N, C-alpha and C positions, 0 to 999 in steps of 0.2 A: 503494500499499499504506499502511498505517497501523500504530502500534505495537501489539505484542501481549505482554502481560506473562508469559503462561505460556509456558515454553521448550519445547524440543523433546525427542524421543527418550525420552518418559516422565519427564522431570524439569522440575520448576519452581523459579524462582529462590528461594532460602532466605535466611535472615537474614544471610548473609555475615559469619560471626562468625571473629574472629582472635585470640582471647584465649589466654592461657597456660594450663597445666594440662591440655593435651589427652592423652588417654589413647589407647594403641595396643594391638594384640593382646598378650596375656599380662599386661597391667597389671590391678591390682586396682581394681575399682569401689568407691569409698567409699559407704557407706549413704546414701540419699536419700529425701526425702518429697516428695509432691505434694499440695497442699491443694485445688486447684480441680478435682477430678473429678466430671464433670458427670452420669455415668450410674450412680452407685451410691449408696445410701442413706447410707453412712458420709461421703462427700464427700471422702475423701482416698485416698492410695496410699502405701504404704511398701515399699521394696525388700526388707525382711524377709518380706513375703508370699511372695517368690519362692524362699525358703529350700528347698533340695532340688530346685529346678526349673530348667529352662533359662529365662532372662529375655530377652525381646525388647523393645528400646526402639525405637519407630517414631516418628521425627520427621516430621511431615507438616503440612498446612494445608488448611483446608476451601475455600481458594481454588484449590488445586492440583488440576486435573482427574485427572491420573495417580494422584494419591495415593488417590482414593476407591476405585477396583477393587482397589488394592494393600491398603487398609485391610480391605476385605471378604475378601480372600484370607487376611490374617492372621487375622481373626476366624474364619473356617472352620477354621484350624488350631488356634486356641485351643479351639474345640468339640471337635475331633477328639482333642486331648491335654490334657484339663483337668486331669489330676493331675501331668502332667510338664512342661507349659509355662505360662509367664505372659507375656502380650503387654500392654504398656502403650503406648498412643498418646499423643504429646505434640504439641500444635498450638500455634503461636505466634499464636493468635487469642485474642480476648477470651472470657470465660466465657460471655457472653450469645450470642455468635455461635455457639460450640461447642454451646450448648444447642439453639439453632435446628436445627442440623445433626442432632444426635441425635434430635430429634423426627421428622425426616423420614427418616433413615437410622439406626434403631436397630441397634446391635451389642452384643455381650456383653462384649468386652474393654474395660477401663476406659479412658476418654479423658479426659485432663487439658489444661486450658488453662494455658499457660506463656508469657505474652507478655513476660515480663522477659528481655530478651536478655543480661543479665549474670548469669542463673541458672547455678549450678554444672554442671548438665547440659549447657547449651550451651558452656560452656569446656571441659568434658571431651570432647565430641564436636562440635568445629567442623565446619561444613559450609556450602557456598554453593548446594546445591540440595537439594530434597526430591522424593520420599521418600528418607529416609536411615535405614538400618536398622542397629542395634547388636545383636549376639547376645552374651549373657553367660553363661558356664558355670555349672555347679552350684557350683563353687568361688569364684564371684563375680569371676572373671577375664574379660577381654574375649577372646571367641573369634574374633569377625569384626566388621568394619564393612563393610557390603555394600548390596545393594539387596534390596527385599522379594520379587522374582521369584526370587531365589537360594534362598529358603526354600520348599522343596517338602516333601511328605510323606516322600519318599525321603531328602532331605538332613537333615531333622529326625530321622528314625529313626536315622540315622548318628550325628548329634550326641549323641542320648540314649544310644546305645550306646558313646559315648566314642571314636568313630572320626573321622578327618578328612573332613569333608564337602566339602572343596575349594570352599568359596563364593568367588565372584569378589569381589575387594576394591573398595571404593569410598572412596578417600582424596581428599578434595577439596582442591585447592590454591587457597587462598583470595586473590585478587588483587582490588584495587579496580576495575581495568580490564583485561579479558582482551585488549584490542587491544595491549597491551605485547608480545604474542607477534608482532605484525604491525607493526613500526615502518614509519611512512609519512611522507613529506614532503608538504606541501601543494603544493609545486611539481611533484610527480609528475603527469604527464599521463596515463599509461595504465600499468597494471601488473596482472599475474595471478600469484598465488601460491598453490600447493597444497602441503599438508603433511599426515602422517599424524595419528592420534588424538594429542591432548594429554592426558596423564595428570592427572587431578584437576579437569578443567574441566567445567562442565555443557554441555549441548548448546544451541546458540543461533544464531539469525540476527539480525543487526543492521545498522542504517544508521548510519554515522558522522555525528555532529552537529557535528564540529569545523568552525569556519569555515574555508573553503577546500577541505574535503572533503565538506561536507554535501550529500546528494542524489546524489553520484557515487561513492560507495563502499559496497560491501556485504561484510560479513564473515560467515562461517559458520564455527562452531566445533564439533567433534565431532558432525557430522550424517551421516545416511546418505545416499548418492549420490542416492536417490530424492528426498530432501527438497530438494536443490539443484534437480532438474529440476522438482519441484512449484513451487518459488518462481519459477523462470524462466518457467514457463507459467501461473502463478497458479491452480494446481488444488489442491484438498483432497485428503486420502488417500482419499476416496470416489470420486474421479474418475481414479484411476490404476489400470492393469493392468500390474503389475510381473511381467515374464517373466525376471527376473534372480535366479535361485535363491540365489545366493551373498549377495544383499544383503536377504535376506528377514528375517534375524535382526538387526534394526536397532540394537539396544543392544549387541551385541558390539564391543568396541573395534576388532577387525579390519576392521570394516564401517564405521567412522565416519572421517570425513575433515575437513580444515580447508580453507577456500578464502577468499582476499581478492581483491577485484576493485575497481580504481579506473579510471574512464573519464574522458575529457576533459571539462571544464566545459561546453563548448558541446553535449556530447551526454548530459548527466545525465538528461535526460527519457527517454532510451533505454537506462537502465542494464540493465534485464532483457532487452532485445533483445541487448545484449552478452553477457550471461550465457548466454543460449540459443545463442549462437554459439560461445562458449568451453567450455562443458561437453563437447561431443563431441571437442574437442581434448585435453581432460585425463582423460576417462574413456571406456572402450570400450563405449559405450552408444549405441544407436540410438532416438531419441525420435520419435514419430509421433502425430499427432492423428487420431483416428478417431470416427465417431459410432455410437452404440449405444442401443438402447431400454433403459432402466433404470427400476425402481421409484423414485420420487422423492417429495419433498414439494413442493407447488405453494404459493407465497406469494401471496395474493390480498388485494385490498381487500374489506372485508365491505360488505354492502348498507346497513348502518346507520352507515357510516363518517361522520366529519367531515372537511372538506377539510384536507389538510395545508398549514399555511403555509410558504411557501418562505423560505429563510434566506439572508442576504447576508453572513454571516460567512465569513472564510477556512476552507478545509477542514482539519479537524483531528479526530482521533478515536483512541480507545483502547478495546480490549477485553480483558478478563482474566477470571479466575474469578469476579469480582463483577458481570460484565455488560458492556454496551456504552454508551459515551457518545460522541456524534459531534455536531459542529458544522459546519454547511454541507457535509454529505457526501451522497453518493448512497445510494439503498437497497441498491446492491450491498454496502455495508459490512454491513448487517443482514442480508442473504442469506448472506454469508461467515460471519458470526458464527453464525447458526442452523445452517448446514451443519457446522460444526465441533463443534456440540452433538448433532448428530443422527446416525441410523443409516443415513440415506439422503441422497443429493444433495438440495439445495433449489434450485428454479427459480423465479425471480422473474417473476410475471405480474401484478404491481401496476398496471403502466402509470404509476407514478410516475417521472418522467424528471427531475425538478428536483434542487435541493440542499435539504437539510433538517436541521434539529437532531433528533437521535434518541437518546432515553435508554430503555434496557431494562435493568432490574435482575433479574438471575437468577444464582442460585448454582449451582455445578457439579452439586449434587445434585438440581436441579430435575427434576421428571418431566414427561411429555408434558402432562398436564392443567394444570400450572402455567405451562408455556411457552405453551399456547393460550390461557389466562386473561390473561396478560401481553400477548400480541399482540391479543387481543380489545379490550383497553383502548385500544390504539393504532389500531384500526379495521382490523385485519388478521386473516386467516384462514390456516391451514395445513392442507392436504389432501393425502391420498394420492392418487397418480395414477401414470401411465406416460408418459414423454417420451423422445424422442430427444435424447441430450445428447452433448457433446464429452467424450471420454475421452483421457487421456494414456497411451499405450502405451510401455513401456520395454522394449527387446529387446537381447540381446547385439550389440555391433557392433565396429567397429575405430575406433582413434583417427584422426580427420580431420587432414589436413594443412593448415596455415594457408596 
C-alpha cells in the first residue's frame, strides 16, 4: 500500500488550525469581507450581503474529492432559496487554482480563495478536516457547526422558520498527531486495540512511520467497519457487497470505530494478513471473497504506445486530489488510483509487469474525457467492458474465538 492524502468517510485533511478566538453556537459572528471571489464580477464578498438571510460558510478545497459533491449540493440549495439563503464557499487554494476549478465546474454560489491560514475566519472556525460547514442565523449568530449533508431542504426550511433543525454537530479536536490516543511502545511485539468513535477527529487510516514501529503498525480512526475489511482485503468501495444494514450509514458516529494493530517485526510484511485474521475476532462480520460478472473499465496499452522504461528506484508513491506520482511502482498503483476516481471497477490488462515511474496529474473535478486524454498521453486506454472480478462480500456473523 502507499500513502493517500485524502481521508475517509467523506472528510479530507484540512489546515489543522488551532488559533484562539474560536466561535461556538450562539456566538455573534463579526462582519467579514473576502477579496478573492473568483466567480462574480465584483470580485469580493461581504457578510453584509447576507443581511436578513441565513448564511452558510462552507470550508472546502478543490483537492478534496468529497467536498465537490457537497459543494454542488449546497449550490442547489442556494438556487432553491435565493432570497432566504446565502452560501459562500471558502477554499484554502490559490486564486488561480480556484479559477481553474470554476471553469470546469461552474456554480452560482460565490467561491473565495483564502490561502492565508491566519485569516480571521479560520481562527473563528478552526477545523482539521473538510468539508466543514457553519450555519449563521439571520441575527448573525452561529446556529450550527456541522457537515454539508446535514443541510437538506427539510432542515433548511426548519431553520428559516426559526425552528430547531437538530443538525449533527461537527466540532473538530485539533491535535498534531492523532496517535496520541493510542500510546504505543516500540518494544511492543503484538497488540490489538479497538475503541468507539473519537469525538472531533477526522476519519483516517495510517501507517506509523516511527522507527521501531514503521511497517508493522496500522491505525484506523473513526472509520466504518466496512473500511477496515476493505483495507484488509485491498478492495475499493466498488468491489464490496455490504449485507450489513446497520453499517450502511457510514458517517454516523455510532457506526464509526477505531482500531490499532501492531504486529511482530519479523511479520510486518504480513500486516494485512494479521488484520484479516483479527477483524472477525473484533466485529460480528463474516467476510467472503466471491467472483461476479460486473461492468468495468479495462485499462490497456494503446496501439501507438511507446515502451515504458523500467525504473530501478525504490518503490514509493502518493496519490491525492492532485493526482498520482509513483517511483519504482507497479501499474496496480495506477489502476487503484483510477478505480477510486471511477464509477466502475478498473481491471488491468496492460501486460505491464515491471516497476515504473508514473506521474498522472488529475484534479478531482476531471471528467472522463480529461482522464482519457491524460491516459492517452501515457500510451494507455480505458474502455468499458464486462469482466468476472473478485468481490468482497460482508455478511452478519459471529465473533470468532482466537
